[in-house]
C-alpha positions in Angstrom: 93.3 5.9 -20.8 91.2 6.5 -16.7 88.0 5.8 -16.9 86.9 8.6 -14.5 85.4 12.7 -15.1 85.9 15.4 -13.2 83.3 18.1 -12.1 84.0 20.1 -15.7 84.8 16.7 -17.2 81.7 14.3 -19.4 81.6 11.6 -21.5 79.0 13.7 -23.3 79.9 16.8 -25.2 78.8 19.8 -26.9 78.3 23.7 -27.1 77.3 26.0 -24.6 73.6 26.1 -23.2 73.3 29.1 -26.6 74.7 27.3 -29.2 72.9 23.9 -28.4 69.5 24.2 -30.3 66.3 23.6 -28.5 65.7 19.8 -27.8 62.2 20.2 -29.5 59.3 22.3 -29.7 57.9 22.0 -26.5 59.1 24.5 -23.5 61.7 23.2 -21.3 59.0 23.2 -18.5 57.2 20.5 -20.3 59.8 18.9 -20.8 60.2 19.2 -16.3 56.8 18.2 -16.0 57.5 15.0 -17.9 60.9 14.1 -16.6 59.1 14.6 -13.1 56.6 11.7 -14.1 59.3 9.2 -14.5 60.1 9.9 -10.7 63.8 9.6 -11.6 65.0 10.2 -8.4 67.7 7.3 -6.6 67.3 5.5 -9.7 71.1 5.2 -10.2 70.7 3.6 -8.0 68.5 1.3 -7.9 70.8 -0.7 -10.8 68.1 -1.1 -12.6 69.9 -0.5 -16.4 72.9 -1.2 -15.6 73.0 -4.8 -17.4 71.7 -2.2 -21.1 74.4 -0.1 -20.3 76.6 -2.8 -19.7 75.4 -4.3 -22.8 75.6 -1.3 -24.8 79.3 -1.3 -24.1 80.1 -4.9 -24.4 78.5 -4.7 -27.6 80.0 -1.2 -29.7 83.7 -2.3 -27.6 84.0 1.1 -26.0 85.5 1.9 -21.9 82.4 4.0 -22.0 78.2 3.4 -22.0 75.9 6.4 -20.1 72.2 6.9 -19.7 71.7 10.2 -19.2 68.4 12.1 -19.2 69.1 16.1 -20.1 67.3 18.2 -17.5 67.3 22.5 -17.2 70.4 23.2 -16.4 72.5 19.6 -15.8 72.4 16.0 -16.8 72.1 13.2 -15.1 73.2 9.5 -15.2 70.8 6.9 -14.6 73.7 4.3 -15.2 77.1 4.2 -15.3 80.0 2.3 -17.1 83.6 3.3 -17.0 82.9 6.5 -14.9 82.1 7.0 -11.4 79.9 10.0 -11.9 75.9 11.0 -11.6 75.4 14.3 -13.2 77.2 17.2 -14.9 75.9 20.2 -16.5 73.8 20.8 -19.5 76.3 22.8 -21.4 79.0 20.0 -21.8 76.5 17.2 -23.5 76.8 15.9 -26.3 72.9 14.3 -25.7 71.7 16.9 -26.4 72.8 17.3 -30.0 71.1 13.9 -30.0 68.0 15.3 -28.6 67.6 16.9 -32.2 68.8 15.4 -34.5 67.8 14.3 -37.4 68.3 10.7 -37.2 67.6 8.6 -34.1 71.3 8.0 -33.5 74.2 10.8 -33.2 77.3 8.9 -34.3 81.0 11.4 -33.5 83.7 9.4 -35.4 86.1 12.2 -34.3 85.9 14.9 -32.1 89.2 16.6 -32.8 88.1 16.7 -36.0 84.2 18.3 -35.6 83.7 21.4 -34.9 81.4 21.3 -33.2 83.4 19.4 -30.6 88.0 20.2 -31.7 87.9 23.0 -29.1 85.7 21.6 -26.5 88.5 21.0 -23.3 88.0 17.2 -22.9 89.1 16.9 -26.6 92.3 19.2 -26.5 93.0 17.9 -23.4 92.4 14.3 -21.1 90.6 12.0 -21.0 90.5 12.9 -24.8 87.5 11.8 -26.2 87.5 10.9 -29.6 84.2 8.6 -29.7 81.0 9.4 -29.4 77.5 7.1 -30.4 74.4 8.1 -28.8 70.7 6.9 -29.4 67.4 9.4 -28.6 65.5 8.5 -25.9 61.7 9.5 -26.3 59.0 9.6 -23.9 55.6 8.5 -24.6 55.0 11.6 -25.9 57.5 11.7 -28.7 59.5 14.3 -26.6 63.6 13.3 -26.2 64.5 12.8 -22.7 68.2 12.1 -23.2 70.3 9.6 -24.1 71.6 6.0 -24.2 75.5 7.2 -25.8 78.9 5.0 -25.8 82.4 6.9 -25.6 85.7 5.9 -27.0 89.4 7.8 -26.1 90.3 6.2 -29.9 88.4 7.9 -33.3 86.9 4.8 -35.3 87.0 6.5 -38.8 83.8 3.9 -39.8 82.0 4.2 -36.7 79.6 1.6 -35.4 78.6 -1.0 -38.0 75.0 -1.5 -38.9 74.2 -4.4 -36.2 76.1 -2.4 -33.6 73.7 1.5 -34.5 70.8 -1.6 -34.4 71.8 -2.8 -31.6 72.3 0.8 -29.3 68.5 1.8 -31.3 67.0 -1.1 -29.1 68.7 -0.7 -26.2 67.4 2.8 -26.4 64.0 1.3 -26.6 64.7 -0.9 -23.8 65.6 1.4 -22.1 62.3 3.5 -22.6 60.4 0.1 -21.8 61.2 0.4 -18.8 61.2 4.1 -17.6 57.8 3.9 -18.7 57.0 1.1 -16.4 58.0 2.7 -13.5 56.2 6.1 -14.9 52.9 3.7 -15.3 53.3 2.5 -11.8 54.1 5.8 -10.8 50.8 7.2 -12.1 49.0 4.3 -11.0 50.0 4.9 -7.7 48.6 8.7 -8.4 45.5 8.0 -9.4 44.5 5.5 -6.2 46.0 7.5 -3.8 43.6 10.4 -6.0 40.4 8.8 -6.3 41.5 7.7 -2.1 41.7 11.3 -1.5 38.3 11.7 -3.8 36.3 9.2 -1.8 37.1 9.4 2.1 36.5 14.0 1.2 33.7 12.6 -0.3 32.9 11.1 2.5 33.9 13.2 5.3 30.9 15.3 2.9 28.6 13.1 3.1 29.0 12.4 7.0 28.7 16.3 7.2 25.7 16.1 5.6 24.1 13.5 6.9 24.7 14.7 10.4 23.1 18.2 10.0 19.9 16.6 9.0 17.3 16.2 11.1 15.7 12.9 10.0 18.2 9.3 10.5 19.6 8.6 8.0 21.6 5.6 7.6 23.2 3.1 4.6 23.8 -0.8 3.9 25.4 -2.9 1.3 23.8 -4.3 -1.2 22.6 -7.9 1.7 21.1 -5.1 3.4 23.4 -4.9 6.0 23.1 -2.1 8.1 27.0 -0.6 7.8 26.3 3.5 8.6 24.2 5.5 10.7 24.9 9.4 10.8 24.5 11.2 14.7 21.2 11.8 14.7 20.0 8.1 14.8 21.9 7.4 17.9 21.2 11.0 19.2 17.4 9.5 18.5 18.1 6.2 20.1 20.4 7.1 22.1 22.3 3.5 21.2 26.5 3.1 21.0 27.8 4.0 17.9 27.5 0.8 15.9 25.5 -1.9 17.6 23.2 -1.8 15.4 25.3 -2.0 13.1 23.6 -5.6 10.3 20.2 -7.0 11.5 20.3 -5.8 15.2 18.3 -2.2 13.6 15.5 -4.1 13.9 15.4 -5.3 17.6 14.6 -1.5 17.9 11.7 -1.0 16.3 8.4 -2.5 18.1 7.4 -5.8 18.7 4.4 -5.2 17.1 5.8 -3.4 13.6 9.0 -6.2 13.6 8.0 -9.0 11.3 6.1 -6.1 9.6 9.0 -4.0 9.0 11.4 -7.0 8.7 9.2 -8.4 5.5 9.4 -5.3 4.0 12.6 -4.4 3.8 13.5 -7.9 2.5 10.6 -7.8 -0.3 13.1 -4.1 -0.6 15.8 -6.4 -1.5 15.0 -8.9 -3.9 13.3 -6.5 -6.3 14.2 -3.3 -6.0 11.3 -1.4 -5.2 11.9 1.8 -3.2 11.5 0.9 0.6 8.7 2.6 2.9 7.1 2.0 6.0 6.0 3.5 9.4 7.3 1.7 12.6 7.1 2.6 16.2 10.9 3.6 16.8 11.9 3.1 20.8 13.8 6.7 21.8 16.5 6.8 23.9 13.7 7.4 26.6 12.3 4.0 26.0 8.6 5.4 25.1 8.2 3.6 21.4 8.2 7.3 18.5 5.8 7.0 14.8 8.7 7.5 12.6 8.1 7.4 8.4 11.2 4.6 7.5 12.4 5.1 3.5 14.7 3.8 1.1 15.9 3.9 -2.7 19.0 1.3 -3.8 22.2 3.1 -5.6 22.9 1.8 -9.2 25.9 1.7 -11.0 26.2 1.7 -15.2 25.2 -1.6 -15.8 22.0 -1.5 -13.0 23.3 -3.2 -10.3 22.4 -1.7 -6.9 26.0 -0.8 -5.3 24.1 0.2 -1.9 20.9 1.7 -0.6 20.9 5.4 1.3 17.0 5.7 3.7 15.7 8.0 6.3 13.6 8.3 9.1 11.7 10.5 9.8 9.7 10.6 12.9 6.2 11.3 12.5 4.4 11.1 16.2 3.1 14.2 16.3 1.7 14.2 12.6 0.8 10.4 13.6 -0.9 11.7 17.1 -2.6 14.4 15.0 -4.3 12.5 12.6 -5.5 9.7 14.9 -7.3 12.8 16.9 -8.7 14.6 13.4 -10.1 10.9 12.8 -11.3 10.6 16.3 -13.0 13.8 15.7 -14.2 13.7 12.1 -15.6 10.4 13.4 -17.2 11.4 16.2 -19.2 14.6 13.6 -20.1 11.8 11.3 -21.7 9.7 13.6 -23.7 12.9 14.8 -24.8 13.7 11.1 -25.6 10.3 10.3 -27.6 11.2 14.7 -29.0 14.7 12.7 -30.2 12.5 9.6 -32.2 10.0 12.3 -33.8 13.2 13.8 -35.6 14.8 10.5 -36.4 11.3 9.7 -38.3 10.8 12.6 -39.9 14.2 12.2 -41.1 14.0 8.9 -42.4 11.0 10.4 -44.1 11.8 12.9 -45.2 14.8 10.6 -47.0 12.7 8.8 -48.8 11.1 11.3 -50.6 14.1 13.1 -51.3 15.1 9.1 -52.2 11.9 6.5 -52.6 14.5 3.5 -48.6 14.8 4.2 -47.8 11.0 4.2 -47.2 10.5 0.2 -45.1 13.6 0.4 -43.5 12.7 3.9 -42.6 9.5 2.4 -40.8 10.5 -1.0 -39.1 13.2 2.3 -37.7 10.4 3.3 -36.5 8.3 1.1 -34.5 11.0 -0.2 -32.8 12.4 3.3 -32.2 8.8 3.5 -30.4 9.0 0.2 -28.1 11.6 1.5 -27.1 9.5 4.5 -26.3 6.9 2.7 -24.0 8.6 0.5 -22.4 10.7 3.5 -22.0 7.4 5.6 -20.0 6.1 2.5 -17.9 9.1 2.0 -17.3 10.2 5.1 -18.2 6.4 7.8 -18.6 7.2 11.8 -17.1 4.1 12.5 -14.4 1.3 11.2 -17.8 -0.9 11.8 -19.4 1.6 8.5 -16.6 1.4 6.4 -17.7 0.7 2.9 -16.5 -2.0 0.9 -16.0 -0.7 -1.5 -13.0 2.5 -2.4 -14.3 5.5 -0.6 -13.3 7.7 -3.3 -14.8 5.7 -5.4 -18.6 6.8 -8.2 -18.8 3.1 -8.8 -19.5 2.1 -5.0 -21.0 4.9 -3.7 -24.1 4.1 -6.7 -23.6 0.3 -5.8 -24.5 1.4 -2.2 -27.0 3.5 -3.2 -29.1 1.8 -5.7 -28.5 -1.7 -2.7 -32.5 -1.0 -2.1 -33.5 -2.2 -5.9 -31.3 -5.3 -6.4 -33.5 -8.4 -7.0 -32.5 -11.4 -5.2 -30.4 -12.7 -8.3 -29.1 -9.7 -10.1 -29.0 -6.0 -10.2 -31.8 -3.8 -11.4 -29.4 -1.0 -12.1 -26.1 -2.3 -13.4 -23.3 -0.7 -14.0 -21.1 -0.2 -16.8 -18.2 2.1 -18.3 -15.7 4.1 -16.2 -14.4 4.8 -12.3 -14.2 8.4 -11.4 -13.2 9.8 -8.4 -15.9 11.3 -5.8 -15.1 13.1 -2.4 -17.8 14.2 0.1 -18.0 17.2 -2.0 -19.8 16.4 -5.6 -21.9 12.8 -3.2 -24.3 15.1 -1.8 -25.8 16.2 -4.9 -25.0 12.7 -7.1 -26.6 11.0 -4.4 -30.2 13.5 -4.6 -29.5 13.4 -8.4 -29.8 9.7 -9.0 -32.0 8.9 -5.5 -34.7 10.9 -7.7 -34.1 9.2 -11.5 -33.8 5.7 -9.9 -38.0 6.6 -7.6 -39.1 7.8 -10.7 -38.4 4.5 -12.8 -39.6 2.7 -9.6 -42.4 4.6 -10.2 -43.8 4.9 -14.0 -41.1 3.8 -16.0 -38.7 0.9 -16.3 -38.1 -0.3 -12.6 -42.1 -0.8 -12.0 -42.1 -3.7 -13.4 -40.0 -7.1 -12.8 -39.3 -7.7 -16.3 -37.8 -3.8 -15.9 -34.0 -2.7 -16.0 -31.8 0.4 -16.2 -28.3 0.5 -17.7 -26.0 3.7 -15.9 -23.1 3.5 -18.3 -20.1 5.9 -16.9 -17.7 7.4 -19.9 -14.5 9.7 -19.5 -14.0 11.9 -21.7 -11.0 15.2 -21.5 -12.2 17.2 -18.7 -15.3 15.8 -19.2 -17.7 12.5 -17.4 -20.6 11.5 -19.1 -23.5 9.6 -17.4 -26.0 8.1 -19.5 -29.2 6.7 -17.5 -30.7 4.3 -19.8 -34.2 2.2 -19.1 -36.1 -0.6 -21.1 -38.5 -4.0 -20.5 -40.8 -0.9 -18.8 -44.8 0.9 -19.8 -43.9 2.0 -23.4 -43.6 5.7 -23.2 -46.1 7.5 -25.5 -45.2 11.1 -24.8 -43.2 13.3 -22.5 -45.1 14.4 -19.4 -46.9 17.7 -19.5 -44.8 19.2 -17.0 -41.7 18.8 -15.1 -42.5 17.7 -11.1 -40.2 18.8 -8.1 -38.3 15.1 -9.1 -37.4 16.6 -12.8 -36.3 20.2 -10.6 -34.2 18.4 -8.2 -32.1 16.3 -10.5 -32.0 20.3 -12.6 -30.6 21.6 -9.0 -27.9 18.6 -8.5 -26.4 18.3 -12.0 -26.7 21.6 -13.1 -26.6 24.5 -10.1 -24.2 21.9 -7.9 -22.3 20.0 -10.4 -21.8 22.9 -13.8 -23.3 20.1 -15.6 -25.8 19.7 -18.5 -29.1 17.6 -18.6 -30.8 15.8 -21.4 -34.1 13.8 -22.2 -35.2 11.4 -25.1 -38.3 9.5 -23.6 -38.2 6.9 -26.0 -41.4 4.7 -26.7 -38.9 1.7 -25.1 -38.0 3.9 -21.9 -36.3 7.2 -20.6 -32.6 7.9 -21.6 -31.1 11.0 -19.3 -27.8 12.2 -20.1 -26.1 14.0 -17.9 -22.2 16.0 -18.9 -20.7 16.5 -16.1 -17.0 18.2 -15.6 -14.4 16.4 -13.7 -13.5 19.1 -11.7 -16.4 18.8 -10.2 -16.0 14.5 -8.4 -13.0 15.3 -6.8 -10.9 17.3 -5.6 -7.8 15.8 -7.1 -9.8 14.2 -10.1 -8.0 11.7 -12.0 -9.3 8.7 -13.9 -10.4 5.4 -11.6 -9.0 2.2 -13.4 -11.9 -0.1 -12.4 -14.6 -1.5 -14.8 -18.5 -1.1 -14.5 -19.5 -3.5 -12.5 
């Protein structure tokens, strides 16, 4: 027989499309999508399946062997032995029956005696096809795609031997293995391309967003190598693109800020802590302007830093305004301190003119001095008058206020307990309050003798702060005083009216105990519990 097929013939025959059952429960559109996933265009020309088709013909001792994929309107041949066509209509395809048969392999011993194929022209006429055997090709989804088949013009009543049948099924598996490898490579390539496209799109979006921000934006690799700056950076610095990559960025800082900025950056790289610092950055006009530099690390699922993103914000105008405000604040504070001094001088002058006023004048000068010390603590008039303790520390304020009562070896008024933030709003009444208690203790109580002392315990409880003034070692008390003096009234005025608290006194024989309960909000505009312990 001549091993060729014309346009109307095929090695795999079937009934018409109307008589051919659907290859599976999936739709033709779904099958077509799965077939496209294998990228079969030009596959036959590559010859990747020719060896399997040749082995099938040799195994089954037939002149023709094919690897076919059945599409919606035709079947294409991925490998052929004994024929020279690459595609035939689907309505003449035996392999469409293989796809939907009950068995993995369909065998037709004599097509002329099979009612499904007996009337086919290629059975009744040349090339008088009689024997057909095909093993189904299944995708990884379980969808039939076609078959690997063998054909002969001679009928075979016995069909295939068990060995040949099993061999044909193994070859079908081998065919799908190769097709699956091709599909996997295609899918991987498509995944990479999509990923690269997403990355490119994401990077473009980021660059667009970064270039519209008013801040300078930059990023670095995990080791701190600067590899990106937005348009605002180059606009601000006037530097050419790429000229500040790597470590060259540090050269843009003022010489007095370079080591400090570099040390802070190295610390963030070593610890992963956020980066924040103020430094002077050279503007394109050559003037150094103050900027605020910040950076945060980006971490992967395992916590490893994959990139740093940072910003530089021009704060030059705000910095100058703050410096000017500080100068004005120090000048005002200096003038207020001078006013305290002038008032004290006027009181002293009046006391000399009126000797009977001397005792009252002395107390008044001491109160004014206490107010001056409190004011200078929270609002120092110069760097030289800056207190050693934190300016928002109640412990610091009281220790400064009680300094005149300190003995050579130890403080006579001991502080213990919680520290509480204070500001200029509470400093004045606190100074008057504890100045009066200390003055009274020095005149009549525990501080009037060398063996006496005072314990001031501060306890923060919820929304309240309790201050407990406890005198011990002084003259024994037999009873409360007959009447409240001006000092006691001043304590009430400071604690109750100005701080919104409550005062209770306990005249114990061993010494006076004054308990003052004050709302936490009265101490500071931004209240919070300090971490320090009492001295």
